[in-house]
Each structure stands twice: as C-alpha cells, then as structure tokens.
N, CA, C and O atoms as CSV, one atom per row, in Angstrom:
chain,resi,resn,atom,element,x,y,z
A,1,MET,N,N,211.980,33.580,188.142
A,1,MET,CA,C,211.555,34.161,187.018
A,1,MET,C,C,210.539,33.410,186.169
A,1,MET,O,O,210.539,32.182,186.083
A,2,GLY,N,N,209.694,34.185,185.560
A,2,GLY,CA,C,208.380,33.625,184.889
A,2,GLY,C,C,208.849,33.360,183.339
A,2,GLY,O,O,209.992,33.278,182.890
A,3,THR,N,N,207.764,33.267,182.767
A,3,THR,CA,C,207.971,32.952,181.206
A,3,THR,C,C,208.179,34.227,180.366
A,3,THR,O,O,208.738,34.157,179.271
A,4,CYS,N,N,207.725,35.407,180.881
A,4,CYS,CA,C,207.948,36.709,180.175
A,4,CYS,C,C,208.854,37.559,180.957
A,4,CYS,O,O,208.701,37.892,182.132
A,5,VAL,N,N,209.815,37.871,180.166
A,5,VAL,CA,C,210.906,38.634,180.684
A,5,VAL,C,C,210.341,39.963,180.994
A,5,VAL,O,O,210.743,40.538,182.005
A,6,PHE,N,N,209.493,40.490,180.270
A,6,PHE,CA,C,209.063,41.850,180.587
A,6,PHE,C,C,207.989,41.671,181.982
A,6,PHE,O,O,208.012,42.445,182.938
A,7,CYS,N,N,207.287,40.766,181.889
A,7,CYS,CA,C,206.574,40.630,183.341
A,7,CYS,C,C,207.617,40.598,184.534
A,7,CYS,O,O,207.428,41.190,185.596
A,8,ASP,N,N,208.762,39.825,184.235
A,8,ASP,CA,C,209.564,39.885,185.303
A,8,ASP,C,C,210.271,41.039,185.696
A,8,ASP,O,O,210.668,41.231,186.846
A,9,ILE,N,N,210.460,41.954,184.566
A,9,ILE,CA,C,211.008,43.389,184.859
A,9,ILE,C,C,210.104,44.209,185.540
A,9,ILE,O,O,210.439,45.067,186.357
A,10,VAL,N,N,208.811,43.912,185.163
A,10,VAL,CA,C,207.754,44.804,185.969
A,10,VAL,C,C,207.683,44.309,187.401
A,10,VAL,O,O,207.461,45.070,188.342
A,11,ALA,N,N,207.865,43.107,187.520
A,11,ALA,CA,C,207.722,42.511,189.035
A,11,ALA,C,C,209.030,42.790,189.779
A,11,ALA,O,O,209.168,42.454,190.955
A,12,GLY,N,N,210.025,43.430,189.054
A,12,GLY,CA,C,211.237,43.500,189.709
A,12,GLY,C,C,212.056,42.257,189.891
A,12,GLY,O,O,212.922,42.389,190.755
A,13,THR,N,N,212.013,41.114,189.321
A,13,THR,CA,C,212.652,39.924,189.434
A,13,THR,C,C,213.486,39.818,188.349
A,13,THR,O,O,214.086,38.744,188.306
A,14,ALA,N,N,213.711,40.570,187.479
A,14,ALA,CA,C,214.627,40.519,186.244
A,14,ALA,C,C,215.305,41.990,186.203
A,14,ALA,O,O,214.742,43.035,186.530
A,15,PRO,N,N,216.662,41.848,185.723
A,15,PRO,CA,C,217.399,43.152,185.841
A,15,PRO,C,C,216.792,44.158,184.525
A,15,PRO,O,O,216.251,43.677,183.530
A,16,ALA,N,N,216.975,45.443,184.719
A,16,ALA,CA,C,216.506,46.297,183.803
A,16,ALA,C,C,217.251,47.753,184.355
A,16,ALA,O,O,217.651,48.001,185.493
A,17,THR,N,N,217.283,48.500,183.299
A,17,THR,CA,C,217.630,50.022,183.781
A,17,THR,C,C,216.609,50.845,183.637
A,17,THR,O,O,216.427,51.316,182.515
A,18,PRO,N,N,215.813,51.168,184.603
A,18,PRO,CA,C,214.608,51.808,184.587
A,18,PRO,C,C,214.709,53.392,184.437
A,18,PRO,O,O,215.595,53.997,185.041
A,19,VAL,N,N,213.925,53.962,183.743
A,19,VAL,CA,C,213.777,55.405,183.657
A,19,VAL,C,C,212.488,56.140,184.111
A,19,VAL,O,O,212.415,57.328,184.427
A,20,PHE,N,N,211.385,55.140,184.087
A,20,PHE,CA,C,210.091,55.852,184.627
A,20,PHE,C,C,209.130,54.675,184.760
A,20,PHE,O,O,209.149,53.668,184.053
A,21,GLU,N,N,208.147,54.978,185.926
A,21,GLU,CA,C,207.303,54.012,186.164
A,21,GLU,C,C,206.037,54.719,186.867
A,21,GLU,O,O,206.194,55.693,187.603
A,22,ASP,N,N,204.740,54.152,186.584
A,22,ASP,CA,C,203.746,54.774,187.270
A,22,ASP,C,C,202.787,53.418,187.538
A,22,ASP,O,O,203.281,52.293,187.468
A,23,GLU,N,N,201.568,53.606,187.807
A,23,GLU,CA,C,200.585,52.525,188.215
A,23,GLU,C,C,200.333,51.706,186.845
A,23,GLU,O,O,199.974,50.535,186.975
A,24,ASN,N,N,200.475,52.170,185.683
A,24,ASN,CA,C,200.065,51.476,184.501
A,24,ASN,C,C,201.180,50.945,183.568
A,24,ASN,O,O,201.017,49.981,182.820
A,25,VAL,N,N,202.309,51.643,183.672
A,25,VAL,CA,C,203.531,51.263,182.749
A,25,VAL,C,C,204.818,51.252,183.558
A,25,VAL,O,O,204.967,51.721,184.687
A,26,VAL,N,N,205.764,50.615,182.769
A,26,VAL,CA,C,207.201,50.601,183.167
A,26,VAL,C,C,208.053,50.851,182.105
A,26,VAL,O,O,207.932,50.136,181.110
A,27,ALA,N,N,208.980,51.815,182.116
A,27,ALA,CA,C,209.814,52.201,181.017
A,27,ALA,C,C,211.368,52.081,181.317
A,27,ALA,O,O,211.815,52.646,182.316
A,28,PHE,N,N,212.117,51.430,180.561
A,28,PHE,CA,C,213.503,50.956,180.783
A,28,PHE,C,C,214.209,50.991,179.450
A,28,PHE,O,O,213.699,50.973,178.330
A,29,LEU,N,N,215.425,51.042,179.774
A,29,LEU,CA,C,216.328,51.054,178.487
A,29,LEU,C,C,216.559,49.727,177.735
A,29,LEU,O,O,217.052,48.805,178.384
A,30,ASP,N,N,216.236,49.520,176.358
A,30,ASP,CA,C,216.530,48.398,175.738
A,30,ASP,C,C,217.960,47.881,176.040
A,30,ASP,O,O,218.924,48.615,176.257
A,31,ILE,N,N,217.976,46.640,176.030
A,31,ILE,CA,C,219.310,46.006,176.343
A,31,ILE,C,C,220.233,45.956,175.036
A,31,ILE,O,O,221.462,45.977,175.088
A,32,ARG,N,N,219.487,45.888,173.865
A,32,ARG,CA,C,220.282,46.075,172.339
A,32,ARG,C,C,219.684,47.288,171.830
A,32,ARG,O,O,218.652,47.174,171.169
A,33,PRO,N,N,220.190,48.463,172.044
A,33,PRO,CA,C,219.527,49.622,171.582
A,33,PRO,C,C,219.860,49.915,170.219
A,33,PRO,O,O,220.986,49.639,169.805
A,34,ILE,N,N,218.893,50.513,169.385
A,34,ILE,CA,C,219.331,51.073,167.994
A,34,ILE,C,C,219.856,52.380,168.105
A,34,ILE,O,O,220.759,52.750,167.355
A,35,THR,N,N,219.333,53.168,169.040
A,35,THR,CA,C,220.058,54.275,169.168
A,35,THR,C,C,220.370,54.698,170.638
A,35,THR,O,O,219.953,53.928,171.503
A,36,ARG,N,N,221.043,55.812,171.042
A,36,ARG,CA,C,221.324,56.131,172.321
A,36,ARG,C,C,219.966,56.692,172.945
A,36,ARG,O,O,219.281,57.597,172.468
A,37,GLY,N,N,219.724,55.987,174.078
A,37,GLY,CA,C,218.390,56.358,174.725
A,37,GLY,C,C,217.213,55.667,174.344
A,37,GLY,O,O,216.099,56.074,174.670
A,38,HIS,N,N,217.424,54.504,173.580
A,38,HIS,CA,C,216.166,53.730,172.948
A,38,HIS,C,C,215.578,53.095,174.380
A,38,HIS,O,O,216.325,52.453,175.118
A,39,THR,N,N,214.435,53.286,174.646
A,39,THR,CA,C,213.615,53.165,175.710
A,39,THR,C,C,212.529,52.232,175.253
A,39,THR,O,O,212.038,52.289,174.125
A,40,LEU,N,N,212.133,51.266,176.290
A,40,LEU,CA,C,210.920,50.434,176.053
A,40,LEU,C,C,209.706,50.807,176.907
A,40,LEU,O,O,209.997,50.964,178.093
A,41,VAL,N,N,208.310,51.002,176.573
A,41,VAL,CA,C,207.398,51.246,177.521
A,41,VAL,C,C,206.559,50.125,177.420
A,41,VAL,O,O,205.992,49.834,176.367
A,42,VAL,N,N,206.438,49.410,178.571
A,42,VAL,CA,C,205.708,48.135,178.557
A,42,VAL,C,C,204.577,48.454,179.664
A,42,VAL,O,O,204.809,49.123,180.671
A,43,PRO,N,N,203.233,47.849,179.324
A,43,PRO,CA,C,202.107,47.863,180.333
A,43,PRO,C,C,202.598,46.961,181.551
A,43,PRO,O,O,203.424,46.054,181.450
A,44,ARG,N,N,202.054,47.298,182.535
A,44,ARG,CA,C,202.304,46.332,183.870
A,44,ARG,C,C,201.473,44.961,183.573
A,44,ARG,O,O,201.915,43.849,183.863
A,45,ALA,N,N,200.319,45.171,183.008
A,45,ALA,CA,C,199.515,43.985,182.785
A,45,ALA,C,C,199.939,43.259,181.450
A,45,ALA,O,O,200.103,43.879,180.400
A,46,HIS,N,N,200.095,41.969,181.567
A,46,HIS,CA,C,200.795,41.317,180.407
A,46,HIS,C,C,199.622,41.242,179.247
A,46,HIS,O,O,198.441,41.001,179.498
A,47,ALA,N,N,200.078,41.452,178.135
A,47,ALA,CA,C,199.331,41.374,176.959
A,47,ALA,C,C,200.420,41.049,175.642
A,47,ALA,O,O,201.267,41.860,175.266
A,48,ALA,N,N,200.225,39.811,175.089
A,48,ALA,CA,C,201.049,39.387,174.272
A,48,ALA,C,C,201.279,40.266,172.971
A,48,ALA,O,O,202.351,40.540,172.431
A,49,ARG,N,N,200.020,40.629,172.616
A,49,ARG,CA,C,199.864,41.322,171.204
A,49,ARG,C,C,199.181,42.517,171.321
A,49,ARG,O,O,198.586,42.784,172.365
A,50,LEU,N,N,199.198,43.377,170.239
A,50,LEU,CA,C,198.364,44.507,170.335
A,50,LEU,C,C,196.738,44.289,170.585
A,50,LEU,O,O,196.038,44.995,171.310
A,51,GLU,N,N,196.306,43.143,169.810
A,51,GLU,CA,C,195.003,42.663,169.948
A,51,GLU,C,C,194.550,42.318,171.414
A,51,GLU,O,O,193.379,42.369,171.790
A,52,ASP,N,N,195.650,41.950,172.215
A,52,ASP,CA,C,195.355,41.492,173.596
A,52,ASP,C,C,195.372,42.781,174.587
A,52,ASP,O,O,194.947,42.759,175.742
A,53,LEU,N,N,195.858,43.749,174.023
A,53,LEU,CA,C,196.123,44.969,174.936
A,53,LEU,C,C,194.969,45.693,175.402
A,53,LEU,O,O,194.192,46.067,174.524
A,54,ASP,N,N,194.703,45.959,176.551
A,54,ASP,CA,C,193.577,46.769,176.954
A,54,ASP,C,C,193.807,48.132,176.567
A,54,ASP,O,O,194.910,48.635,176.777
A,55,PRO,N,N,192.739,48.884,175.939
A,55,PRO,CA,C,192.826,50.006,175.283
A,55,PRO,C,C,193.394,51.242,176.569
A,55,PRO,O,O,194.212,52.136,176.352
A,56,ASP,N,N,192.839,51.022,177.627
A,56,ASP,CA,C,193.551,52.181,178.404
A,56,ASP,C,C,195.079,51.774,178.714
A,56,ASP,O,O,195.854,52.693,178.981
A,57,ASP,N,N,195.526,50.531,178.696
A,57,ASP,CA,C,196.976,50.350,178.686
A,57,ASP,C,C,197.798,50.752,177.681
A,57,ASP,O,O,198.925,51.233,177.803
A,58,GLY,N,N,197.055,50.488,176.459
A,58,GLY,CA,C,197.635,51.098,175.145
A,58,GLY,C,C,197.828,52.635,175.319
A,58,GLY,O,O,198.890,53.213,175.088
A,59,ALA,N,N,196.547,53.303,175.803
A,59,ALA,CA,C,196.762,54.814,175.845
A,59,ALA,C,C,197.842,55.228,176.938
A,59,ALA,O,O,198.530,56.238,176.788
A,60,ALA,N,N,197.939,54.494,177.911
A,60,ALA,CA,C,199.000,54.885,178.929
A,60,ALA,C,C,200.397,54.746,178.371
A,60,ALA,O,O,201.270,55.580,178.614
A,61,MET,N,N,200.592,53.686,177.624
A,61,MET,CA,C,201.884,53.454,177.017
A,61,MET,C,C,202.196,54.756,175.977
A,61,MET,O,O,203.297,55.307,175.997
A,62,PHE,N,N,201.280,55.120,175.209
A,62,PHE,CA,C,201.480,56.310,174.279
A,62,PHE,C,C,201.663,57.609,175.055
A,62,PHE,O,O,202.547,58.408,174.744
A,63,ARG,N,N,200.813,57.819,176.078
A,63,ARG,CA,C,201.088,58.947,177.077
A,63,ARG,C,C,202.464,59.073,177.587
A,63,ARG,O,O,203.081,60.138,177.567
A,64,THR,N,N,202.984,57.848,178.093
A,64,THR,CA,C,204.386,57.845,178.566
A,64,THR,C,C,205.327,57.950,177.517
A,64,THR,O,O,206.262,58.722,177.731
A,65,ALA,N,N,205.303,57.352,176.423
A,65,ALA,CA,C,206.039,57.593,175.278
A,65,ALA,C,C,206.097,59.130,175.033
A,65,ALA,O,O,207.173,59.725,174.979
A,66,GLN,N,N,204.982,59.701,174.897
A,66,GLN,CA,C,205.124,61.139,174.413
A,66,GLN,C,C,205.764,61.992,175.576
A,66,GLN,O,O,206.360,63.025,175.273
A,67,HIS,N,N,205.675,61.638,176.771
A,67,HIS,CA,C,206.247,62.308,177.888
A,67,HIS,C,C,207.702,62.111,177.957
A,67,HIS,O,O,208.422,63.045,178.308
A,68,LEU,N,N,208.164,61.012,177.661
A,68,LEU,CA,C,209.679,60.521,177.562
A,68,LEU,C,C,210.222,61.301,176.263
A,68,LEU,O,O,211.284,61.923,176.271
A,69,SER,N,N,209.415,61.204,175.201
A,69,SER,CA,C,210.004,61.819,174.049
A,69,SER,C,C,210.199,63.394,174.466
A,69,SER,O,O,211.258,63.953,174.182
A,70,ARG,N,N,209.399,63.928,174.985
A,70,ARG,CA,C,209.538,65.447,175.486
A,70,ARG,C,C,210.563,65.531,176.424
A,70,ARG,O,O,211.175,66.599,176.430
A,71,ALA,N,N,210.992,64.454,177.421
A,71,ALA,CA,C,211.902,64.534,178.390
A,71,ALA,C,C,213.167,64.344,177.672
A,71,ALA,O,O,214.142,64.967,178.094
A,72,LEU,N,N,213.294,63.623,176.710
A,72,LEU,CA,C,214.574,63.228,175.953
A,72,LEU,C,C,215.129,64.630,175.224
A,72,LEU,O,O,216.330,64.864,175.091
A,73,THR,N,N,214.139,65.460,174.807
A,73,THR,CA,C,214.622,66.754,174.006
A,73,THR,C,C,215.178,67.649,175.167
A,73,THR,O,O,216.064,68.462,174.905
A,74,ARG,N,N,214.730,67.538,176.328
A,74,ARG,CA,C,215.411,68.292,177.405
A,74,ARG,C,C,216.475,67.851,178.114
A,74,ARG,O,O,217.036,68.502,178.995
A,75,SER,N,N,216.827,66.541,177.680
A,75,SER,CA,C,218.031,65.955,178.363
A,75,SER,C,C,219.411,66.351,177.672
A,75,SER,O,O,219.374,67.044,176.655
A,76,ASP,N,N,220.614,65.933,178.193
A,76,ASP,CA,C,221.651,66.234,177.383
A,76,ASP,C,C,221.973,65.318,176.235
A,76,ASP,O,O,223.016,65.428,175.590
A,77,LEU,N,N,221.074,64.433,176.000
A,77,LEU,CA,C,221.126,63.594,174.742
A,77,LEU,C,C,220.623,64.311,173.531
A,77,LEU,O,O,221.023,64.021,172.403
A,78,ALA,N,N,219.668,65.328,173.788
A,78,ALA,CA,C,219.158,66.290,173.070
A,78,ALA,C,C,218.857,65.937,171.455
A,78,ALA,O,O,219.319,66.581,170.512
A,79,PRO,N,N,218.001,64.800,171.355
A,79,PRO,CA,C,217.505,64.450,170.036
A,79,PRO,C,C,216.760,65.647,169.464
A,79,PRO,O,O,216.268,66.606,170.058
A,80,ASP,N,N,216.802,65.311,167.951
A,80,ASP,CA,C,216.043,66.216,167.227
A,80,ASP,C,C,214.473,65.866,167.021
A,80,ASP,O,O,213.607,66.660,166.653
A,81,GLY,N,N,214.285,64.346,167.377
A,81,GLY,CA,C,212.995,63.803,167.183
A,81,GLY,C,C,213.006,62.466,167.834
A,81,GLY,O,O,213.871,62.165,168.657
A,82,ALA,N,N,212.087,61.690,167.483
A,82,ALA,CA,C,211.793,60.515,168.028
A,82,ALA,C,C,210.969,59.555,166.989
A,82,ALA,O,O,210.150,60.080,166.235
A,83,HIS,N,N,211.157,58.384,166.965
A,83,HIS,CA,C,210.217,57.251,166.422
A,83,HIS,C,C,209.546,56.654,167.618
A,83,HIS,O,O,210.213,56.394,168.619
A,84,LEU,N,N,208.327,56.434,167.569
A,84,LEU,CA,C,207.533,55.603,168.445
A,84,LEU,C,C,207.179,54.338,167.637
A,84,LEU,O,O,206.420,54.379,166.668
A,85,VAL,N,N,207.739,53.269,168.063
A,85,VAL,CA,C,207.449,52.020,167.118
A,85,VAL,C,C,206.803,51.003,168.053
A,85,VAL,O,O,207.223,50.857,169.201
A,86,LEU,N,N,205.707,50.248,167.529
A,86,LEU,CA,C,205.289,49.232,168.214
A,86,LEU,C,C,205.362,47.868,167.308
A,86,LEU,O,O,204.527,47.775,166.408
A,87,ASN,N,N,206.138,46.992,167.453
A,87,ASN,CA,C,206.064,45.840,166.521
A,87,ASN,C,C,205.207,44.690,167.047
A,87,ASN,O,O,205.425,44.067,168.086
A,88,ASP,N,N,204.209,44.492,166.194
A,88,ASP,CA,C,203.171,43.375,166.679
A,88,ASP,C,C,203.144,42.228,165.834
A,88,ASP,O,O,202.720,42.157,164.680
A,89,GLY,N,N,203.739,41.180,166.676
A,89,GLY,CA,C,203.838,39.795,166.042
A,89,GLY,C,C,205.277,39.694,165.419
A,89,GLY,O,O,206.044,40.593,165.073
A,90,ARG,N,N,205.396,38.493,165.387
A,90,ARG,CA,C,206.932,37.891,164.838
A,90,ARG,C,C,207.120,38.398,163.455
A,90,ARG,O,O,208.263,38.617,163.054
A,91,ALA,N,N,206.068,38.606,162.680
A,91,ALA,CA,C,206.307,39.076,161.245
A,91,ALA,C,C,207.028,40.663,161.345
A,91,ALA,O,O,207.837,41.127,160.542
A,92,ALA,N,N,206.586,41.205,162.341
A,92,ALA,CA,C,206.696,42.623,162.509
A,92,ALA,C,C,207.977,42.855,163.467
A,92,ALA,O,O,208.133,43.888,164.118
A,93,PHE,N,N,208.822,41.826,163.471
A,93,PHE,CA,C,210.080,41.860,164.472
A,93,PHE,C,C,209.674,42.009,166.094
A,93,PHE,O,O,210.451,42.443,166.944
A,94,GLN,N,N,208.619,41.665,166.293
A,94,GLN,CA,C,208.452,41.518,167.816
A,94,GLN,C,C,209.061,40.375,168.504
A,94,GLN,O,O,208.605,39.247,168.314
A,95,THR,N,N,210.151,40.596,169.364
A,95,THR,CA,C,210.794,39.407,169.888
A,95,THR,C,C,210.481,39.233,171.271
A,95,THR,O,O,210.931,38.198,171.763
A,96,VAL,N,N,209.877,39.923,171.963
A,96,VAL,CA,C,209.291,39.434,173.224
A,96,VAL,C,C,207.769,39.678,173.086
A,96,VAL,O,O,207.198,40.670,172.633
A,97,ALA,N,N,207.225,38.474,173.612
A,97,ALA,CA,C,205.705,38.473,173.515
A,97,ALA,C,C,205.003,39.116,174.756
A,97,ALA,O,O,204.408,38.464,175.614
A,98,HIS,N,N,205.128,40.305,174.745
A,98,HIS,CA,C,204.589,41.302,175.756
A,98,HIS,C,C,204.500,42.732,174.951
A,98,HIS,O,O,205.508,43.339,174.589
A,99,ALA,N,N,203.268,43.152,174.737
A,99,ALA,CA,C,203.078,44.294,173.944
A,99,ALA,C,C,203.856,45.527,174.612
A,99,ALA,O,O,203.737,45.801,175.806
A,100,HIS,N,N,204.691,46.264,173.689
A,100,HIS,CA,C,205.695,47.152,174.173
A,100,HIS,C,C,205.788,48.241,172.959
A,100,HIS,O,O,205.446,48.001,171.801
A,101,LEU,N,N,206.320,49.498,173.441
A,101,LEU,CA,C,206.423,50.572,172.704
A,101,LEU,C,C,207.778,51.026,172.689
A,101,LEU,O,O,208.321,51.299,173.759
A,102,HIS,N,N,208.494,51.160,171.425
A,102,HIS,CA,C,209.984,51.611,171.453
A,102,HIS,C,C,209.843,53.243,171.286
A,102,HIS,O,O,209.049,53.793,170.523
A,103,VAL,N,N,210.606,53.778,171.996
A,103,VAL,CA,C,210.919,55.211,171.967
A,103,VAL,C,C,212.283,55.323,171.420
A,103,VAL,O,O,213.200,55.117,172.215
A,104,LEU,N,N,212.615,55.654,170.028
A,104,LEU,CA,C,213.779,55.787,169.505
A,104,LEU,C,C,214.176,57.288,169.238
A,104,LEU,O,O,213.723,57.924,168.286
A,105,PRO,N,N,215.060,57.796,170.157
A,105,PRO,CA,C,215.484,59.227,169.617
A,105,PRO,C,C,216.308,59.369,168.500
A,105,PRO,O,O,217.169,58.543,168.197
A,106,ARG,N,N,216.076,60.366,167.894
A,106,ARG,CA,C,216.585,60.520,166.452
A,106,ARG,C,C,217.378,62.091,166.353
A,106,ARG,O,O,217.022,63.145,166.880
A,107,TRP,N,N,218.353,61.868,165.641
A,107,TRP,CA,C,219.323,63.370,165.382
A,107,TRP,C,C,219.243,63.439,163.852
A,107,TRP,O,O,219.298,62.488,163.073
A,108,SER,N,N,219.105,64.740,163.566
A,108,SER,CA,C,219.292,65.144,162.081
A,108,SER,C,C,220.548,64.642,161.530
A,108,SER,O,O,221.618,64.933,162.065
A,109,GLY,N,N,220.478,63.900,160.488
A,109,GLY,CA,C,221.854,63.430,159.787
A,109,GLY,C,C,222.350,62.122,160.390
A,109,GLY,O,O,223.498,61.737,160.171
A,110,ASP,N,N,221.380,61.341,161.252
A,110,ASP,CA,C,222.061,60.300,162.050
A,110,ASP,C,C,222.120,59.080,161.009
A,110,ASP,O,O,222.705,58.041,161.314
A,111,ARG,N,N,221.517,59.241,159.823
A,111,ARG,CA,C,221.576,58.064,158.778
A,111,ARG,C,C,221.094,56.872,159.200
A,111,ARG,O,O,221.373,55.848,158.577
A,112,LEU,N,N,220.305,56.850,160.316
A,112,LEU,CA,C,219.749,55.417,160.789
A,112,LEU,C,C,218.716,54.979,159.874
A,112,LEU,O,O,217.846,55.812,159.618
A,113,ARG,N,N,218.619,53.615,159.222
A,113,ARG,CA,C,217.619,53.080,158.781
A,113,ARG,C,C,217.183,52.118,159.639
A,113,ARG,O,O,217.970,51.298,160.111
A,114,LEU,N,N,215.799,52.121,159.947
A,114,LEU,CA,C,215.357,51.343,161.010
A,114,LEU,C,C,215.547,49.895,160.571
A,114,LEU,O,O,216.092,49.185,161.416
A,115,ALA,N,N,215.211,49.318,159.431
A,115,ALA,CA,C,215.510,47.936,159.039
A,115,ALA,C,C,216.839,47.591,159.433
A,115,ALA,O,O,217.040,46.618,160.160
A,116,ALA,N,N,217.933,48.450,158.928
A,116,ALA,CA,C,219.277,48.072,159.294
A,116,ALA,C,C,219.732,48.277,160.689
A,116,ALA,O,O,220.703,47.701,161.179
A,117,GLY,N,N,219.016,49.084,161.265
A,117,GLY,CA,C,219.328,49.362,162.906
A,117,GLY,C,C,218.923,47.996,163.618
A,117,GLY,O,O,219.579,47.512,164.540
A,118,LEU,N,N,217.944,47.515,163.168
A,118,LEU,CA,C,217.351,46.398,163.940
A,118,LEU,C,C,218.364,45.095,163.869
A,118,LEU,O,O,218.279,44.189,164.698
A,119,ALA,N,N,219.195,45.090,162.947
A,119,ALA,CA,C,220.148,44.031,162.820
A,119,ALA,C,C,221.503,44.428,163.540
A,119,ALA,O,O,222.295,43.510,163.752
A,120,ARG,N,N,221.818,45.613,163.905
A,120,ARG,CA,C,223.020,46.196,164.242
A,120,ARG,C,C,222.737,46.754,165.686
A,120,ARG,O,O,222.961,47.958,165.813
A,121,ARG,N,N,222.300,46.108,166.750
A,121,ARG,CA,C,221.864,46.860,168.011
A,121,ARG,C,C,223.086,46.569,168.844
A,121,ARG,O,O,223.616,45.458,168.835
A,122,ARG,N,N,223.527,47.583,169.565
A,122,ARG,CA,C,224.586,47.432,170.394
A,122,ARG,C,C,224.247,48.175,171.592
A,122,ARG,O,O,223.635,49.237,171.478
A,123,PRO,N,N,224.644,47.643,172.937
A,123,PRO,CA,C,224.533,48.484,174.012
A,123,PRO,C,C,225.187,49.644,174.118
A,123,PRO,O,O,226.305,49.718,173.608
A,124,HIS,N,N,224.679,50.667,174.734
A,124,HIS,CA,C,225.449,51.865,175.060
A,124,HIS,C,C,225.547,52.000,176.664
A,124,HIS,O,O,224.883,51.189,177.310
A,125,ASP,N,N,226.108,52.693,177.175
A,125,ASP,CA,C,226.407,52.821,178.880
A,125,ASP,C,C,224.958,53.072,179.363
A,125,ASP,O,O,224.453,54.194,179.409
A,126,PRO,N,N,224.332,51.915,179.721
A,126,PRO,CA,C,222.912,51.995,180.016
A,126,PRO,C,C,222.723,52.905,181.434
A,126,PRO,O,O,221.684,53.560,181.512
A,127,ASP,N,N,223.549,52.962,182.398
A,127,ASP,CA,C,223.401,53.699,183.594
A,127,ASP,C,C,223.496,55.164,183.153
A,127,ASP,O,O,222.621,55.939,183.539
A,128,ALA,N,N,224.450,55.580,182.410
A,128,ALA,CA,C,224.597,56.921,182.117
A,128,ALA,C,C,223.406,57.393,181.091
A,128,ALA,O,O,222.862,58.495,181.166
A,129,ILE,N,N,223.158,56.610,180.335
A,129,ILE,CA,C,222.087,56.926,179.373
A,129,ILE,C,C,220.681,57.045,180.332
A,129,ILE,O,O,219.951,58.025,180.191
A,130,ALA,N,N,220.426,56.204,181.109
A,130,ALA,CA,C,219.102,56.051,181.971
A,130,ALA,C,C,219.235,57.380,182.929
A,130,ALA,O,O,218.204,57.993,183.206
A,131,ALA,N,N,220.314,57.760,183.360
A,131,ALA,CA,C,220.559,59.005,184.267
A,131,ALA,C,C,220.305,60.204,183.257
A,131,ALA,O,O,219.673,61.134,183.758
A,132,LEU,N,N,220.656,60.351,182.009
A,132,LEU,CA,C,220.334,61.463,181.265
A,132,LEU,C,C,218.849,61.619,181.038
A,132,LEU,O,O,218.301,62.721,181.034
A,133,ILE,N,N,218.264,60.558,180.864
A,133,ILE,CA,C,216.765,60.411,180.416
A,133,ILE,C,C,215.999,61.047,181.850
A,133,ILE,O,O,215.212,61.994,181.849
A,134,ARG,N,N,216.433,60.291,183.020
A,134,ARG,CA,C,215.676,60.829,184.187
A,134,ARG,C,C,215.835,62.347,184.379
A,134,ARG,O,O,214.935,63.064,184.815
A,135,ALA,N,N,217.119,62.799,183.997
A,135,ALA,CA,C,217.231,64.067,184.194
A,135,ALA,C,C,216.472,64.984,183.356
A,135,ALA,O,O,216.093,66.093,183.734
A,136,GLY,N,N,216.237,64.421,182.066
A,136,GLY,CA,C,215.210,65.140,181.254
A,136,GLY,C,C,213.740,65.123,181.832
A,136,GLY,O,O,212.917,66.034,181.737
A,137,LEU,N,N,213.591,63.997,182.400
A,137,LEU,CA,C,212.138,63.905,182.980
A,137,LEU,C,C,211.956,64.897,184.202
A,137,LEU,O,O,210.923,65.523,184.442
A,138,ASP,N,N,213.110,64.935,184.921
A,138,ASP,CA,C,213.096,66.018,186.196
A,138,ASP,C,C,212.882,67.523,185.463
A,138,ASP,O,O,212.126,68.372,185.934
A,139,ARG,N,N,213.597,67.696,184.349
A,139,ARG,CA,C,213.586,69.117,183.837
A,139,ARG,C,C,212.108,69.242,183.349
A,139,ARG,O,O,211.529,70.324,183.455
A,140,LEU,N,N,211.553,68.260,182.869
A,140,LEU,CA,C,210.363,68.397,182.262
A,140,LEU,C,C,209.205,68.713,183.256
A,140,LEU,O,O,208.287,69.495,183.009
A,141,GLU,N,N,209.389,67.885,184.613
A,141,GLU,CA,C,208.502,67.997,185.659
A,141,GLU,C,C,208.583,69.352,186.129
A,141,GLU,O,O,207.524,69.924,186.388
A,142,ALA,N,N,209.886,70.070,186.306
A,142,ALA,CA,C,209.952,71.336,186.687
A,142,ALA,C,C,209.336,72.298,185.776
A,142,ALA,O,O,208.887,73.329,186.275
A,143,GLU,N,N,209.253,72.127,184.589
A,143,GLU,CA,C,208.600,72.981,183.566
A,143,GLU,C,C,207.220,72.781,183.372
A,143,GLU,O,O,206.554,73.723,182.943
A,144,ASP,N,N,206.619,71.560,183.653
A,144,ASP,CA,C,205.249,71.280,183.420
A,144,ASP,C,C,204.821,70.114,184.268
A,144,ASP,O,O,204.683,69.046,183.673
A,145,PRO,N,N,204.607,70.142,185.464
A,145,PRO,CA,C,204.105,69.097,186.022
A,145,PRO,C,C,202.933,68.413,185.622
A,145,PRO,O,O,201.959,69.093,185.302
A,146,ARG,N,N,202.861,67.066,185.584
A,146,ARG,CA,C,201.512,66.361,185.320
A,146,ARG,C,C,200.532,66.301,186.109
A,146,ARG,O,O,199.508,65.705,185.776
C-alpha cells in the first residue's frame, strides 16, 4: 500500500465497495457514510486538492456523480434528491488528500444536517447498498445508454 488510500483503492490494492468505474474515475461507497448510498467519486490520477485537479478529471467526476445521482433515483434506495459535495482542504473537512466528490442521497424529511452528519457517520450494509446502486446503474443504462 502507498501513502494515499484512494490511490490504493484505484490500484485495487486497498479494499473498497465499488459501484462504478471507467477510464477516468472510480466510485465506491464511503466507509463512514452520512446517508445510505453515500458514494465517493475519485479521479484515477492523484490530485491532493481541487487546485491540483486536472479540469478534465474534475469534469469526469461531476459527470459520474450526475450519472450516479440519476441511477440512485432509479434504485430501490429511491432518494428524493442528492447533495454533491467536494471538501477542499482540511478547513473544509477534507480527510483524504486526494480530490474526491461525495454523492449523498437525500430523502424528503430526513432531517439530516450536513455538519451534524459529518460527526455521526456510521456504516450501513455496504455490499447490499452497493448492489442497489449498481442495479440503479443497470436500470439507467437500459433506459438511456451513455
């Protein structure tokens, strides 16, 4: 294992629960999710901060996050919306120095406050949640192939 856990996940040398990958990004479940289905989208190329991120990799992260958000609504998780969050730097609660985008499913009335949610992160059944998201991706692909 190297010094960046996300680079290790991208390389397949660290454990993760993947939900999507392509030539630019890897998406996997957060190990301390704020909501069910909380997914991280990371560029394959290491960039510690937003300022280091290649603009094409940033665009790929957001395209994938949008795709995952659409897939989540078609999954049995059936959220009513999503937050896309990029924490840039320690002051913004970035805990892994590899640029990444959080996809946080939201439900009407869920009463989540992001600041409070950051402090109370607990894992949910990651294999089952990842399977639900992948099923949503399959449904989305059948509906509108990219």
